[in-house]
PDB file as gemmi writes it, atoms N, CA and C in Angstrom:
CRYST1    1.000    1.000    1.000  90.00  90.00  90.00 P 1                      
ATOM      1  N   MET A   1       0.810  -1.209   0.000  1.00  0.00           N  
ATOM      2  CA  MET A   1       0.000   0.000   0.000  1.00  0.00           C  
ATOM      3  C   MET A   1       0.848   1.266   0.000  1.00  0.00           C  
ATOM      4  N   ARG A   2       2.077   1.179   0.354  1.00  0.00           N  
ATOM      5  CA  ARG A   2       2.923   2.368   0.401  1.00  0.00           C  
ATOM      6  C   ARG A   2       3.418   2.778  -0.986  1.00  0.00           C  
ATOM      7  N   ARG A   3       3.402   1.899  -1.942  1.00  0.00           N  
ATOM      8  CA  ARG A   3       3.941   2.181  -3.267  1.00  0.00           C  
ATOM      9  C   ARG A   3       3.244   3.344  -3.973  1.00  0.00           C  
ATOM     10  N   PRO A   4       1.912   3.467  -3.976  1.00  0.00           N  
ATOM     11  CA  PRO A   4       1.279   4.611  -4.643  1.00  0.00           C  
ATOM     12  C   PRO A   4       1.710   5.949  -4.045  1.00  0.00           C  
ATOM     13  N   HIS A   5       1.981   5.980  -2.747  1.00  0.00           N  
ATOM     14  CA  HIS A   5       2.433   7.228  -2.127  1.00  0.00           C  
ATOM     15  C   HIS A   5       3.803   7.648  -2.678  1.00  0.00           C  
ATOM     16  N   ARG A   6       4.671   6.683  -2.912  1.00  0.00           N  
ATOM     17  CA  ARG A   6       5.983   6.993  -3.471  1.00  0.00           C  
ATOM     18  C   ARG A   6       5.874   7.503  -4.900  1.00  0.00           C  
ATOM     19  N   ILE A   7       4.973   6.922  -5.660  1.00  0.00           N  
ATOM     20  CA  ILE A   7       4.779   7.367  -7.049  1.00  0.00           C  
ATOM     21  C   ILE A   7       4.255   8.802  -7.065  1.00  0.00           C  
ATOM     22  N   ILE A   8       3.270   9.075  -6.231  1.00  0.00           N  
ATOM     23  CA  ILE A   8       2.710  10.422  -6.161  1.00  0.00           C  
ATOM     24  C   ILE A   8       3.774  11.417  -5.700  1.00  0.00           C  
ATOM     25  N   LEU A   9       4.556  11.046  -4.703  1.00  0.00           N  
ATOM     26  CA  LEU A   9       5.620  11.907  -4.221  1.00  0.00           C  
ATOM     27  C   LEU A   9       6.664  12.159  -5.308  1.00  0.00           C  
ATOM     28  N   GLY A  10       7.005  11.129  -6.077  1.00  0.00           N  
ATOM     29  CA  GLY A  10       7.961  11.276  -7.175  1.00  0.00           C  
ATOM     30  C   GLY A  10       7.443  12.205  -8.257  1.00  0.00           C  
ATOM     31  N   VAL A  11       6.171  12.069  -8.599  1.00  0.00           N  
ATOM     32  CA  VAL A  11       5.568  12.934  -9.615  1.00  0.00           C  
ATOM     33  C   VAL A  11       5.534  14.384  -9.126  1.00  0.00           C  
ATOM     34  N   LEU A  12       5.166  14.587  -7.876  1.00  0.00           N  
ATOM     35  CA  LEU A  12       5.149  15.940  -7.319  1.00  0.00           C  
ATOM     36  C   LEU A  12       6.546  16.553  -7.273  1.00  0.00           C  
ATOM     37  N   LEU A  13       7.527  15.770  -6.910  1.00  0.00           N  
ATOM     38  CA  LEU A  13       8.905  16.260  -6.870  1.00  0.00           C  
ATOM     39  C   LEU A  13       9.397  16.624  -8.273  1.00  0.00           C  
ATOM     40  N   ALA A  14       9.084  15.801  -9.262  1.00  0.00           N  
ATOM     41  CA  ALA A  14       9.470  16.091 -10.644  1.00  0.00           C  
ATOM     42  C   ALA A  14       8.785  17.367 -11.148  1.00  0.00           C  
ATOM     43  N   ALA A  15       7.505  17.539 -10.814  1.00  0.00           N  
ATOM     44  CA  ALA A  15       6.784  18.742 -11.220  1.00  0.00           C  
ATOM     45  C   ALA A  15       7.375  19.986 -10.551  1.00  0.00           C  
ATOM     46  N   LEU A  16       7.758  19.859  -9.298  1.00  0.00           N  
ATOM     47  CA  LEU A  16       8.374  20.965  -8.585  1.00  0.00           C  
ATOM     48  C   LEU A  16       9.719  21.339  -9.207  1.00  0.00           C  
ATOM     49  N   MET A  17      10.510  20.358  -9.573  1.00  0.00           N  
ATOM     50  CA  MET A  17      11.805  20.616 -10.210  1.00  0.00           C  
ATOM     51  C   MET A  17      11.626  21.297 -11.568  1.00  0.00           C  
ATOM     52  N   LEU A  18      10.697  20.808 -12.375  1.00  0.00           N  
ATOM     53  CA  LEU A  18      10.441  21.426 -13.679  1.00  0.00           C  
ATOM     54  C   LEU A  18       9.941  22.863 -13.516  1.00  0.00           C  
ATOM     55  N   GLY A  19       9.093  23.092 -12.521  1.00  0.00           N  
ATOM     56  CA  GLY A  19       8.605  24.446 -12.252  1.00  0.00           C  
ATOM     57  C   GLY A  19       9.730  25.374 -11.832  1.00  0.00           C  
ATOM     58  N   ALA A  20      10.653  24.880 -11.015  1.00  0.00           N  
ATOM     59  CA  ALA A  20      11.790  25.697 -10.576  1.00  0.00           C  
ATOM     60  C   ALA A  20      12.700  26.031 -11.753  1.00  0.00           C  
ATOM     61  N   ILE A  21      12.941  25.078 -12.636  1.00  0.00           N  
ATOM     62  CA  ILE A  21      13.773  25.322 -13.817  1.00  0.00           C  
ATOM     63  C   ILE A  21      13.105  26.351 -14.731  1.00  0.00           C  
ATOM     64  N   PHE A  22      11.812  26.201 -14.953  1.00  0.00           N  
ATOM     65  CA  PHE A  22      11.083  27.150 -15.794  1.00  0.00           C  
ATOM     66  C   PHE A  22      11.116  28.548 -15.183  1.00  0.00           C  
ATOM     67  N   ALA A  23      10.926  28.651 -13.864  1.00  0.00           N  
ATOM     68  CA  ALA A  23      10.959  29.957 -13.198  1.00  0.00           C  
ATOM     69  C   ALA A  23      12.341  30.599 -13.311  1.00  0.00           C  
ATOM     70  N   ALA A  24      13.392  29.805 -13.169  1.00  0.00           N  
ATOM     71  CA  ALA A  24      14.749  30.350 -13.290  1.00  0.00           C  
ATOM     72  C   ALA A  24      14.997  30.873 -14.699  1.00  0.00           C  
ATOM     73  N   LEU A  25      14.507  30.175 -15.701  1.00  0.00           N  
ATOM     74  CA  LEU A  25      14.642  30.657 -17.080  1.00  0.00           C  
ATOM     75  C   LEU A  25      13.823  31.922 -17.291  1.00  0.00           C  
ATOM     76  N   TRP A  26      12.596  31.945 -16.782  1.00  0.00           N  
ATOM     77  CA  TRP A  26      11.688  33.073 -16.963  1.00  0.00           C  
ATOM     78  C   TRP A  26      12.228  34.338 -16.307  1.00  0.00           C  
ATOM     79  N   LEU A  27      12.884  34.195 -15.171  1.00  0.00           N  
ATOM     80  CA  LEU A  27      13.405  35.347 -14.445  1.00  0.00           C  
ATOM     81  C   LEU A  27      14.789  35.775 -14.911  1.00  0.00           C  
ATOM     82  N   GLY A  28      15.349  35.079 -15.866  1.00  0.00           N  
ATOM     83  CA  GLY A  28      16.655  35.446 -16.393  1.00  0.00           C  
ATOM     84  C   GLY A  28      17.800  35.060 -15.474  1.00  0.00           C  
ATOM     85  N   LEU A  29      17.597  34.085 -14.609  1.00  0.00           N  
ATOM     86  CA  LEU A  29      18.632  33.656 -13.674  1.00  0.00           C  
ATOM     87  C   LEU A  29      19.612  32.677 -14.300  1.00  0.00           C  
ATOM     88  N   VAL A  30      19.251  32.119 -15.444  1.00  0.00           N  
ATOM     89  CA  VAL A  30      20.105  31.149 -16.129  1.00  0.00           C  
ATOM     90  C   VAL A  30      20.850  31.870 -17.246  1.00  0.00           C  
ATOM     91  N   PRO A  31      22.183  31.914 -17.208  1.00  0.00           N  
ATOM     92  CA  PRO A  31      22.939  32.551 -18.297  1.00  0.00           C  
ATOM     93  C   PRO A  31      22.662  31.855 -19.631  1.00  0.00           C  
ATOM     94  N   GLN A  32      22.751  32.604 -20.711  1.00  0.00           N  
ATOM     95  CA  GLN A  32      22.449  32.068 -22.038  1.00  0.00           C  
ATOM     96  C   GLN A  32      23.262  30.830 -22.368  1.00  0.00           C  
ATOM     97  N   ARG A  33      24.507  30.783 -21.928  1.00  0.00           N  
ATOM     98  CA  ARG A  33      25.350  29.633 -22.273  1.00  0.00           C  
ATOM     99  C   ARG A  33      24.838  28.334 -21.660  1.00  0.00           C  
ATOM    100  N   TYR A  34      23.989  28.413 -20.620  1.00  0.00           N  
ATOM    101  CA  TYR A  34      23.415  27.215 -20.002  1.00  0.00           C  
ATOM    102  C   TYR A  34      21.966  26.990 -20.399  1.00  0.00           C  
ATOM    103  N   SER A  35      21.397  27.920 -21.131  1.00  0.00           N  
ATOM    104  CA  SER A  35      19.990  27.819 -21.511  1.00  0.00           C  
ATOM    105  C   SER A  35      19.812  26.805 -22.640  1.00  0.00           C  
ATOM    106  N   PRO A  36      18.762  26.000 -22.570  1.00  0.00           N  
ATOM    107  CA  PRO A  36      18.492  25.065 -23.663  1.00  0.00           C  
ATOM    108  C   PRO A  36      17.887  25.749 -24.890  1.00  0.00           C  
ATOM    109  N   LEU A  37      17.490  27.007 -24.740  1.00  0.00           N  
ATOM    110  CA  LEU A  37      16.868  27.735 -25.840  1.00  0.00           C  
ATOM    111  C   LEU A  37      17.929  28.453 -26.667  1.00  0.00           C  
ATOM    112  N   PRO A  38      17.701  28.605 -27.958  1.00  0.00           N  
ATOM    113  CA  PRO A  38      18.677  29.314 -28.796  1.00  0.00           C  
ATOM    114  C   PRO A  38      18.713  30.797 -28.470  1.00  0.00           C  
ATOM    115  N   LEU A  39      19.823  31.419 -28.790  1.00  0.00           N  
ATOM    116  CA  LEU A  39      19.999  32.855 -28.582  1.00  0.00           C  
ATOM    117  C   LEU A  39      18.986  33.611 -29.432  1.00  0.00           C  
ATOM    118  N   ILE A  40      18.390  34.635 -28.867  1.00  0.00           N  
ATOM    119  CA  ILE A  40      17.415  35.422 -29.616  1.00  0.00           C  
ATOM    120  C   ILE A  40      18.144  36.230 -30.692  1.00  0.00           C  
ATOM    121  N   SER A  41      17.502  36.380 -31.818  1.00  0.00           N  
ATOM    122  CA  SER A  41      18.094  37.118 -32.928  1.00  0.00           C  
ATOM    123  C   SER A  41      17.045  38.050 -33.511  1.00  0.00           C  
ATOM    124  N   LEU A  42      17.458  39.269 -33.791  1.00  0.00           N  
ATOM    125  CA  LEU A  42      16.538  40.223 -34.394  1.00  0.00           C  
ATOM    126  C   LEU A  42      16.440  40.028 -35.905  1.00  0.00           C  
ATOM    127  N   ASP A  43      17.254  39.133 -36.453  1.00  0.00           N  
ATOM    128  CA  ASP A  43      17.197  38.827 -37.878  1.00  0.00           C  
ATOM    129  C   ASP A  43      16.044  37.889 -38.215  1.00  0.00           C  
ATOM    130  N   GLU A  44      15.508  37.214 -37.212  1.00  0.00           N  
ATOM    131  CA  GLU A  44      14.443  36.228 -37.418  1.00  0.00           C  
ATOM    132  C   GLU A  44      13.130  36.744 -36.832  1.00  0.00           C  
ATOM    133  N   PRO A  45      12.002  36.307 -37.390  1.00  0.00           N  
ATOM    134  CA  PRO A  45      10.717  36.700 -36.795  1.00  0.00           C  
ATOM    135  C   PRO A  45      10.564  36.046 -35.416  1.00  0.00           C  
ATOM    136  N   PRO A  46       9.764  36.653 -34.535  1.00  0.00           N  
ATOM    137  CA  PRO A  46       9.577  36.075 -33.200  1.00  0.00           C  
ATOM    138  C   PRO A  46       9.069  34.640 -33.276  1.00  0.00           C  
ATOM    139  N   SER A  47       9.542  33.821 -32.356  1.00  0.00           N  
ATOM    140  CA  SER A  47       9.111  32.424 -32.313  1.00  0.00           C  
ATOM    141  C   SER A  47       8.693  32.091 -30.887  1.00  0.00           C  
ATOM    142  N   TRP A  48       8.762  30.843 -30.546  1.00  0.00           N  
ATOM    143  CA  TRP A  48       8.352  30.371 -29.225  1.00  0.00           C  
ATOM    144  C   TRP A  48       9.295  30.881 -28.131  1.00  0.00           C  
ATOM    145  N   PHE A  49       8.739  31.058 -26.949  1.00  0.00           N  
ATOM    146  CA  PHE A  49       9.501  31.397 -25.740  1.00  0.00           C  
ATOM    147  C   PHE A  49      10.304  32.684 -25.879  1.00  0.00           C  
ATOM    148  N   VAL A  50       9.747  33.698 -26.522  1.00  0.00           N  
ATOM    149  CA  VAL A  50      10.449  34.961 -26.723  1.00  0.00           C  
ATOM    150  C   VAL A  50      10.763  35.614 -25.378  1.00  0.00           C  
ATOM    151  N   ASP A  51       9.813  35.616 -24.452  1.00  0.00           N  
ATOM    152  CA  ASP A  51      10.038  36.256 -23.154  1.00  0.00           C  
ATOM    153  C   ASP A  51      11.192  35.611 -22.401  1.00  0.00           C  
ATOM    154  N   ILE A  52      11.270  34.305 -22.437  1.00  0.00           N  
ATOM    155  CA  ILE A  52      12.350  33.606 -21.738  1.00  0.00           C  
ATOM    156  C   ILE A  52      13.683  33.891 -22.424  1.00  0.00           C  
ATOM    157  N   ARG A  53      13.683  33.933 -23.738  1.00  0.00           N  
ATOM    158  CA  ARG A  53      14.926  34.206 -24.471  1.00  0.00           C  
ATOM    159  C   ARG A  53      15.382  35.651 -24.237  1.00  0.00           C  
ATOM    160  N   LEU A  54      14.449  36.592 -24.095  1.00  0.00           N  
ATOM    161  CA  LEU A  54      14.804  37.973 -23.784  1.00  0.00           C  
ATOM    162  C   LEU A  54      15.282  38.110 -22.343  1.00  0.00           C  
ATOM    163  N   ALA A  55      14.755  37.303 -21.439  1.00  0.00           N  
ATOM    164  CA  ALA A  55      15.164  37.366 -20.033  1.00  0.00           C  
ATOM    165  C   ALA A  55      16.639  37.048 -19.869  1.00  0.00           C  
ATOM    166  N   ALA A  56      17.202  36.264 -20.774  1.00  0.00           N  
ATOM    167  CA  ALA A  56      18.633  35.938 -20.702  1.00  0.00           C  
ATOM    168  C   ALA A  56      19.498  37.176 -20.900  1.00  0.00           C  
ATOM    169  N   LEU A  57      18.934  38.244 -21.466  1.00  0.00           N  
ATOM    170  CA  LEU A  57      19.686  39.476 -21.706  1.00  0.00           C  
ATOM    171  C   LEU A  57      19.823  40.343 -20.452  1.00  0.00           C  
ATOM    172  N   ARG A  58      19.026  40.072 -19.422  1.00  0.00           N  
ATOM    173  CA  ARG A  58      18.995  40.925 -18.231  1.00  0.00           C  
ATOM    174  C   ARG A  58      20.348  41.134 -17.591  1.00  0.00           C  
ATOM    175  N   ARG A  59      21.096  40.090 -17.443  1.00  0.00           N  
ATOM    176  CA  ARG A  59      22.327  40.158 -16.652  1.00  0.00           C  
ATOM    177  C   ARG A  59      23.591  39.935 -17.478  1.00  0.00           C  
ATOM    178  N   ASP A  60      23.511  40.132 -18.785  1.00  0.00           N  
ATOM    179  CA  ASP A  60      24.661  39.847 -19.636  1.00  0.00           C  
ATOM    180  C   ASP A  60      24.902  40.993 -20.626  1.00  0.00           C  
ATOM    181  N   PRO A  61      25.662  42.032 -20.226  1.00  0.00           N  
ATOM    182  CA  PRO A  61      25.904  43.170 -21.118  1.00  0.00           C  
ATOM    183  C   PRO A  61      26.601  42.790 -22.415  1.00  0.00           C  
ATOM    184  N   ALA A  62      27.507  41.831 -22.373  1.00  0.00           N  
ATOM    185  CA  ALA A  62      28.210  41.427 -23.602  1.00  0.00           C  
ATOM    186  C   ALA A  62      27.227  40.818 -24.600  1.00  0.00           C  
ATOM    187  N   LEU A  63      26.297  40.033 -24.113  1.00  0.00           N  
ATOM    188  CA  LEU A  63      25.288  39.426 -24.974  1.00  0.00           C  
ATOM    189  C   LEU A  63      24.396  40.507 -25.579  1.00  0.00           C  
ATOM    190  N   CYS A  64      24.087  41.523 -24.815  1.00  0.00           N  
ATOM    191  CA  CYS A  64      23.268  42.628 -25.329  1.00  0.00           C  
ATOM    192  C   CYS A  64      23.938  43.316 -26.499  1.00  0.00           C  
ATOM    193  N   GLN A  65      25.224  43.547 -26.385  1.00  0.00           N  
ATOM    194  CA  GLN A  65      25.937  44.235 -27.458  1.00  0.00           C  
ATOM    195  C   GLN A  65      26.003  43.393 -28.723  1.00  0.00           C  
ATOM    196  N   VAL A  66      25.926  42.076 -28.582  1.00  0.00           N  
ATOM    197  CA  VAL A  66      25.884  41.194 -29.754  1.00  0.00           C  
ATOM    198  C   VAL A  66      24.519  41.280 -30.428  1.00  0.00           C  
ATOM    199  N   ILE A  67      23.468  41.330 -29.641  1.00  0.00           N  
ATOM    200  CA  ILE A  67      22.102  41.321 -30.167  1.00  0.00           C  
ATOM    201  C   ILE A  67      21.683  42.694 -30.691  1.00  0.00           C  
ATOM    202  N   LEU A  68      21.943  43.735 -29.904  1.00  0.00           N  
ATOM    203  CA  LEU A  68      21.471  45.079 -30.246  1.00  0.00           C  
ATOM    204  C   LEU A  68      22.460  45.760 -31.179  1.00  0.00           C  
ATOM    205  N   ARG A  69      22.263  45.549 -32.463  1.00  0.00           N  
ATOM    206  CA  ARG A  69      23.184  46.106 -33.446  1.00  0.00           C  
ATOM    207  C   ARG A  69      22.400  46.525 -34.687  1.00  0.00           C  
ATOM    208  N   GLU A  70      23.046  47.343 -35.472  1.00  0.00           N  
ATOM    209  CA  GLU A  70      22.420  47.800 -36.710  1.00  0.00           C  
ATOM    210  C   GLU A  70      22.396  46.645 -37.710  1.00  0.00           C  
ATOM    211  N   PRO A  71      21.505  46.608 -38.625  1.00  0.00           N  
ATOM    212  CA  PRO A  71      20.587  47.625 -39.104  1.00  0.00           C  
ATOM    213  C   PRO A  71      19.264  47.656 -38.348  1.00  0.00           C  
ATOM    214  N   HIS A  72      19.037  46.728 -37.427  1.00  0.00           N  
ATOM    215  CA  HIS A  72      17.752  46.653 -36.734  1.00  0.00           C  
ATOM    216  C   HIS A  72      17.601  47.719 -35.657  1.00  0.00           C  
ATOM    217  N   ILE A  73      18.629  47.837 -34.819  1.00  0.00           N  
ATOM    218  CA  ILE A  73      18.570  48.748 -33.681  1.00  0.00           C  
ATOM    219  C   ILE A  73      19.894  49.496 -33.569  1.00  0.00           C  
ATOM    220  N   ALA A  74      19.810  50.806 -33.400  1.00  0.00           N  
ATOM    221  CA  ALA A  74      21.006  51.604 -33.124  1.00  0.00           C  
ATOM    222  C   ALA A  74      20.947  51.984 -31.644  1.00  0.00           C  
ATOM    223  N   ALA A  75      21.770  51.311 -30.854  1.00  0.00           N  
ATOM    224  CA  ALA A  75      21.770  51.535 -29.403  1.00  0.00           C  
ATOM    225  C   ALA A  75      23.208  51.575 -28.909  1.00  0.00           C  
ATOM    226  N   THR A  76      23.462  52.466 -27.978  1.00  0.00           N  
ATOM    227  CA  THR A  76      24.798  52.559 -27.384  1.00  0.00           C  
ATOM    228  C   THR A  76      24.680  52.304 -25.885  1.00  0.00           C  
ATOM    229  N   PRO A  77      25.646  51.578 -25.311  1.00  0.00           N  
ATOM    230  CA  PRO A  77      25.592  51.292 -23.876  1.00  0.00           C  
ATOM    231  C   PRO A  77      25.727  52.568 -23.040  1.00  0.00           C  
ATOM    232  N   VAL A  78      25.069  52.569 -21.900  1.00  0.00           N  
ATOM    233  CA  VAL A  78      25.125  53.667 -20.947  1.00  0.00           C  
ATOM    234  C   VAL A  78      25.796  53.136 -19.688  1.00  0.00           C  
ATOM    235  N   SER A  79      26.666  53.916 -19.092  1.00  0.00           N  
ATOM    236  CA  SER A  79      27.335  53.495 -17.861  1.00  0.00           C  
ATOM    237  C   SER A  79      26.306  53.199 -16.776  1.00  0.00           C  
ATOM    238  N   ASP A  80      26.578  52.179 -15.981  1.00  0.00           N  
ATOM    239  CA  ASP A  80      25.673  51.801 -14.904  1.00  0.00           C  
ATOM    240  C   ASP A  80      25.619  52.891 -13.840  1.00  0.00           C  
ATOM    241  N   SER A  81      24.457  53.060 -13.260  1.00  0.00           N  
ATOM    242  CA  SER A  81      24.266  53.940 -12.120  1.00  0.00           C  
ATOM    243  C   SER A  81      23.664  53.073 -11.023  1.00  0.00           C  
ATOM    244  N   LEU A  82      24.380  52.921  -9.939  1.00  0.00           N  
ATOM    245  CA  LEU A  82      23.943  52.019  -8.892  1.00  0.00           C  
ATOM    246  C   LEU A  82      22.520  52.325  -8.449  1.00  0.00           C  
ATOM    247  N   ILE A  83      21.761  51.279  -8.271  1.00  0.00           N  
ATOM    248  CA  ILE A  83      20.361  51.424  -7.880  1.00  0.00           C  
ATOM    249  C   ILE A  83      20.306  51.743  -6.390  1.00  0.00           C  
ATOM    250  N   LYS A  84      19.734  52.914  -6.083  1.00  0.00           N  
ATOM    251  CA  LYS A  84      19.615  53.362  -4.706  1.00  0.00           C  
ATOM    252  C   LYS A  84      18.232  53.967  -4.523  1.00  0.00           C  
ATOM    253  N   ASP A  85      17.518  53.520  -3.531  1.00  0.00           N  
ATOM    254  CA  ASP A  85      16.158  53.998  -3.246  1.00  0.00           C  
ATOM    255  C   ASP A  85      15.243  53.842  -4.457  1.00  0.00           C  
ATOM    256  N   GLY A  86      15.424  52.781  -5.224  1.00  0.00           N  
ATOM    257  CA  GLY A  86      14.566  52.500  -6.366  1.00  0.00           C  
ATOM    258  C   GLY A  86      14.934  53.225  -7.642  1.00  0.00           C  
ATOM    259  N   CYS A  87      15.984  54.040  -7.599  1.00  0.00           N  
ATOM    260  CA  CYS A  87      16.401  54.776  -8.793  1.00  0.00           C  
ATOM    261  C   CYS A  87      17.784  54.305  -9.230  1.00  0.00           C  
ATOM    262  N   GLY A  88      18.004  54.264 -10.520  1.00  0.00           N  
ATOM    263  CA  GLY A  88      19.285  53.850 -11.077  1.00  0.00           C  
ATOM    264  C   GLY A  88      19.054  52.857 -12.203  1.00  0.00           C  
ATOM    265  N   TRP A  89      20.140  52.381 -12.794  1.00  0.00           N  
ATOM    266  CA  TRP A  89      20.023  51.430 -13.897  1.00  0.00           C  
ATOM    267  C   TRP A  89      21.278  50.592 -13.996  1.00  0.00           C  
ATOM    268  N   VAL A  90      21.092  49.422 -14.541  1.00  0.00           N  
ATOM    269  CA  VAL A  90      22.186  48.488 -14.796  1.00  0.00           C  
ATOM    270  C   VAL A  90      21.937  47.885 -16.171  1.00  0.00           C  
ATOM    271  N   ASN A  91      22.997  47.757 -16.970  1.00  0.00           N  
ATOM    272  CA  ASN A  91      22.885  47.148 -18.291  1.00  0.00           C  
ATOM    273  C   ASN A  91      21.879  47.919 -19.157  1.00  0.00           C  
ATOM    274  N   ALA A  92      22.036  49.245 -19.205  1.00  0.00           N  
ATOM    275  CA  ALA A  92      21.115  50.099 -19.949  1.00  0.00           C  
ATOM    276  C   ALA A  92      21.740  50.574 -21.259  1.00  0.00           C  
ATOM    277  N   PHE A  93      20.869  51.014 -22.163  1.00  0.00           N  
ATOM    278  CA  PHE A  93      21.283  51.485 -23.475  1.00  0.00           C  
ATOM    279  C   PHE A  93      20.542  52.759 -23.821  1.00  0.00           C  
ATOM    280  N   ARG A  94      21.165  53.565 -24.662  1.00  0.00           N  
ATOM    281  CA  ARG A  94      20.531  54.743 -25.235  1.00  0.00           C  
ATOM    282  C   ARG A  94      20.107  54.338 -26.646  1.00  0.00           C  
ATOM    283  N   LEU A  95      18.835  54.432 -26.900  1.00  0.00           N  
ATOM    284  CA  LEU A  95      18.267  53.982 -28.170  1.00  0.00           C  
ATOM    285  C   LEU A  95      18.105  55.185 -29.096  1.00  0.00           C  
ATOM    286  N   SER A  96      18.675  55.096 -30.308  1.00  0.00           N  
ATOM    287  CA  SER A  96      18.567  56.221 -31.243  1.00  0.00           C  
ATOM    288  C   SER A  96      17.763  55.880 -32.503  1.00  0.00           C  
ATOM    289  N   ALA A  97      17.673  54.605 -32.873  1.00  0.00           N  
ATOM    290  CA  ALA A  97      16.886  54.225 -34.058  1.00  0.00           C  
ATOM    291  C   ALA A  97      16.474  52.764 -33.969  1.00  0.00           C  
ATOM    292  N   VAL A  98      15.284  52.502 -34.485  1.00  0.00           N  
ATOM    293  CA  VAL A  98      14.775  51.131 -34.565  1.00  0.00           C  
ATOM    294  C   VAL A  98      14.161  50.945 -35.939  1.00  0.00           C  
ATOM    295  N   GLY A  99      14.680  49.983 -36.696  1.00  0.00           N  
ATOM    296  CA  GLY A  99      14.143  49.690 -38.014  1.00  0.00           C  
ATOM    297  C   GLY A  99      14.112  50.881 -38.945  1.00  0.00           C  
ATOM    298  N   GLY A 100      15.059  51.788 -38.828  1.00  0.00           N  
ATOM    299  CA  GLY A 100      15.125  52.957 -39.694  1.00  0.00           C  
ATOM    300  C   GLY A 100      14.409  54.181 -39.143  1.00  0.00           C  
ATOM    301  N   ALA A 101      13.572  54.002 -38.125  1.00  0.00           N  
ATOM    302  CA  ALA A 101      12.876  55.139 -37.518  1.00  0.00           C  
ATOM    303  C   ALA A 101      13.729  55.712 -36.398  1.00  0.00           C  
ATOM    304  N   GLU A 102      13.948  57.022 -36.444  1.00  0.00           N  
ATOM    305  CA  GLU A 102      14.771  57.656 -35.417  1.00  0.00           C  
ATOM    306  C   GLU A 102      13.962  57.886 -34.150  1.00  0.00           C  
ATOM    307  N   LEU A 103      14.587  57.569 -33.032  1.00  0.00           N  
ATOM    308  CA  LEU A 103      13.975  57.739 -31.715  1.00  0.00           C  
ATOM    309  C   LEU A 103      14.976  58.434 -30.816  1.00  0.00           C  
ATOM    310  N   GLY A 104      14.490  59.015 -29.769  1.00  0.00           N  
ATOM    311  CA  GLY A 104      15.377  59.619 -28.787  1.00  0.00           C  
ATOM    312  C   GLY A 104      15.055  59.087 -27.406  1.00  0.00           C  
ATOM    313  N   VAL A 105      15.325  57.827 -27.164  1.00  0.00           N  
ATOM    314  CA  VAL A 105      14.995  57.207 -25.887  1.00  0.00           C  
ATOM    315  C   VAL A 105      16.281  56.990 -25.111  1.00  0.00           C  
ATOM    316  N   ASP A 106      16.274  57.404 -23.865  1.00  0.00           N  
ATOM    317  CA  ASP A 106      17.462  57.336 -23.036  1.00  0.00           C  
ATOM    318  C   ASP A 106      17.258  56.341 -21.902  1.00  0.00           C  
ATOM    319  N   LYS A 107      18.259  55.530 -21.652  1.00  0.00           N  
ATOM    320  CA  LYS A 107      18.330  54.617 -20.526  1.00  0.00           C  
ATOM    321  C   LYS A 107      17.191  53.599 -20.464  1.00  0.00           C  
ATOM    322  N   LEU A 108      17.195  52.705 -21.407  1.00  0.00           N  
ATOM    323  CA  LEU A 108      16.320  51.534 -21.379  1.00  0.00           C  
ATOM    324  C   LEU A 108      17.179  50.312 -21.092  1.00  0.00           C  
ATOM    325  N   THR A 109      16.634  49.367 -20.358  1.00  0.00           N  
ATOM    326  CA  THR A 109      17.389  48.140 -20.110  1.00  0.00           C  
ATOM    327  C   THR A 109      17.552  47.379 -21.415  1.00  0.00           C  
ATOM    328  N   CYS A 110      18.527  46.529 -21.441  1.00  0.00           N  
ATOM    329  CA  CYS A 110      18.784  45.723 -22.637  1.00  0.00           C  
ATOM    330  C   CYS A 110      17.561  44.912 -23.008  1.00  0.00           C  
ATOM    331  N   GLU A 111      16.920  44.341 -22.033  1.00  0.00           N  
ATOM    332  CA  GLU A 111      15.725  43.530 -22.280  1.00  0.00           C  
ATOM    333  C   GLU A 111      14.609  44.369 -22.894  1.00  0.00           C  
ATOM    334  N   ALA A 112      14.423  45.596 -22.414  1.00  0.00           N  
ATOM    335  CA  ALA A 112      13.388  46.482 -22.952  1.00  0.00           C  
ATOM    336  C   ALA A 112      13.708  46.879 -24.384  1.00  0.00           C  
ATOM    337  N   VAL A 113      14.972  47.175 -24.669  1.00  0.00           N  
ATOM    338  CA  VAL A 113      15.361  47.532 -26.037  1.00  0.00           C  
ATOM    339  C   VAL A 113      15.139  46.349 -26.975  1.00  0.00           C  
ATOM    340  N   GLY A 114      15.426  45.142 -26.521  1.00  0.00           N  
ATOM    341  CA  GLY A 114      15.209  43.953 -27.341  1.00  0.00           C  
ATOM    342  C   GLY A 114      13.741  43.731 -27.650  1.00  0.00           C  
ATOM    343  N   ARG A 115      12.869  44.170 -26.778  1.00  0.00           N  
ATOM    344  CA  ARG A 115      11.431  44.009 -27.001  1.00  0.00           C  
ATOM    345  C   ARG A 115      10.870  45.019 -27.999  1.00  0.00           C  
ATOM    346  N   VAL A 116      11.620  46.110 -28.230  1.00  0.00           N  
ATOM    347  CA  VAL A 116      11.161  47.131 -29.169  1.00  0.00           C  
ATOM    348  C   VAL A 116      11.153  46.517 -30.531  1.00  0.00           C  
TER     349      VAL A 116                                                      
END                                                                             
């Protein structure tokens, strides 16, 4: 009679592990080099799991500079300003053009610029 309890416990543990892995990917806690998903590219139309693929850009400035390039996006990195009392930025860019349209947007995170 104890066997069904072990099966249920195993299934619950597996579901919990999969949920934790998905949450880590969704929150951008997994670096791109460890992600099972391909690197996002602005050369291709949006596909599956775009939000998770963009989340990988949150904590990787070098990856942002690879992705955010002309002719799609003209963006230049902005020096970090330590976040204090809810104000500041990390891994931000100054956006000047998207798809040929000129913009004057200052200090957007890499992830936000990628979503444009």
